[in-house]
N, C-alpha and C positions, 0 to 999 in steps of 0.2 A: 504494499499500500504506499503510495507516494503522499506523505503528509496527510492532509485532510481530504484528499481526493478519494473516490471510491476504490475499492480493491480491483485490481486488474491483472492482466498477464503481460509479462515482459520477457524479452530474450536476455541472454547473459550480459549484453551491453546496455541494457536498460531501455531498449527500443520497444514500443508497444506492439503487441501481436494482434491488436484489434484494429479494424478499419473504422473510419469515421461514420460510414453509412452501411446499414443492412442492405442486401440485394432487393428485398421486397418488404413492405410494411405489414404483410399478413399472410396467412395460409390461404391460398386462393385456389379456385377450381380451374379457371382458365383466364387468359387475357382476352377481354371481349372487345377492346378497341385499343389500338397502339398509338404512339406519338406520331402525328402527321400534321402537315400544313394544310391538308384539304380533306375534310370528312363530311359526309352528309349526315346531318343531325336528325336522329329518328323522331324527335318531337317537334322541333321548329320547322323541319322540312327545308332547311337551307344548308348550303355549303359553307363551312367555316373551318378555321384551324382547330386542331385538338392537341394542344401542347401538353399532353398527359398520357398516362397509361391507366386504362380501366381494368381493374381486377374483379372478375365476377366471383362472388362467394355468397354463402347463405346469410340471410339477415341475422345480425347478432354476432357474426364472427369478429373476434377482437382485432382491432387495428393498433399497430405499435409504432412508436416514433422510430424512424430509421437511424436517428442519431441523437446525441446529447444536444440540448438546446433550451430555448425559452419560448413559451407560447406568446406570440405577439397579437394574435387575434383568434378569438373563439366566438362564433356567431351563426347567423342564419341569413340567407338571402333566398329570394324566390328561385333563382337559377341553380345556385349551389347547394341549397338545403343547409343542413347542419355541417359546419366546416371548422377546421382548425389550421392555423398558419403558424409554423415554427421557424424561428431563426436559429441556425446552427453555429454559425461563426460570422466573420465579417463578409463572407462571400455567398453562403448558401442559405436558401429558405426552402421548406417543403410545405405543401398544402394538401389537405385531406378532405375530400368533398362527399356529400350525399350520405353522411352518417345517420344512423337511426338514433344515436344518442352519444353522450360523452361519458367517459369514465369519471368515477368519483374524484373529487379534489382537482379537476382540471379547470384552470382559470387563466385569464390573461395575466401575464407576468410570471407565471409559475415555471420553474425549471423542470424539465423532463429528461429522463435517462434513455439511452439507446435501448430499445426492446421493451419499454414501458407502454402498457396499454393506455391509449388516449381516448378511444372511442370504439364504436361498433358499426359494422357494415349495415347499410340501409338503402333506401331509395327515396330520400327526401329531395326536394327541388325538382329540376327537370331531369328525371331518370325513368327509364322504362322497366327497370328491375333492380334487385339488390346488387350493388357493386361499390367499390371504392374508386373514385377518380383521384389519382395521385399525381401531383405536379411538383416539379422542382425548378428552382430558379438559381442562377449563379449571377452575381452582380446585377440582379434585377431582371435578367433576360431568361426566358424559358429554356431549359435544357432537357434532353431525353434522359430520364432517370436510368434507363437500361444501359446507357453509354457513358455514364459518369464514372471516372476512375476515382474511386473513394480515396482521399488522402489518409495517411496513417494518423493515428492519434498521437499526441505529444509524448515524447519519451519521459522517463523519470526526470524530475526537475534537478537542476544543478545543486540546489540546496540539499537534496536527499540522496544524490548519486553515490557519495562515498559510503554511506550506510547501506545502500542497495547493493553495492559491489561486495561488501563484506558478507552480507546475507546470501547473495548469489553464489559466491565462492564456496561458502559452507555447504549450501544445498547441492551444488554440483559435485563436491567431494563426496557427500553422502550417496548420491546417485551412482557415482563411479564405484564406490565401495560396495554397493548393492549388486552391481553387475559382476564384480569379481567373485562374489559369494555364489552366484548361480553359475 
């Protein structure tokens, strides 16, 4: 554990083994609509861009934050239904649309952890069936979540690196001794 930060996994040099983003925010049945600049909207019957990935899943399926961050907007609109917007760092935001409801204690300004349940799949707003419309922005511009190369999480802080190296050396020695016994 690096100071007050949550426990995590690091290699022997103190580099994080976790990526900043999960590959998908939920366990899904299929991708019902991909990221595209031109899609025929099934409700409005118009062609428009769809800068998102739609994950079809049963109503009530838990939706998880793909990364650590802060909720900057929790709300409802006629088009998006129940939604949450999370800022992850100075570059990335993620948006989760059409949710049936929000997880407990989810509020504007609240910190969330990667993998934390933030809401549940639904079909609120302009939706033809239960799914999650998942959007990602980098520096304010839409990006395809499936193509984002997730940056690594920060390594052990310089303040705690010396202590980490001592503990890591001890643990590596114990693992080496265990291999010799077998």
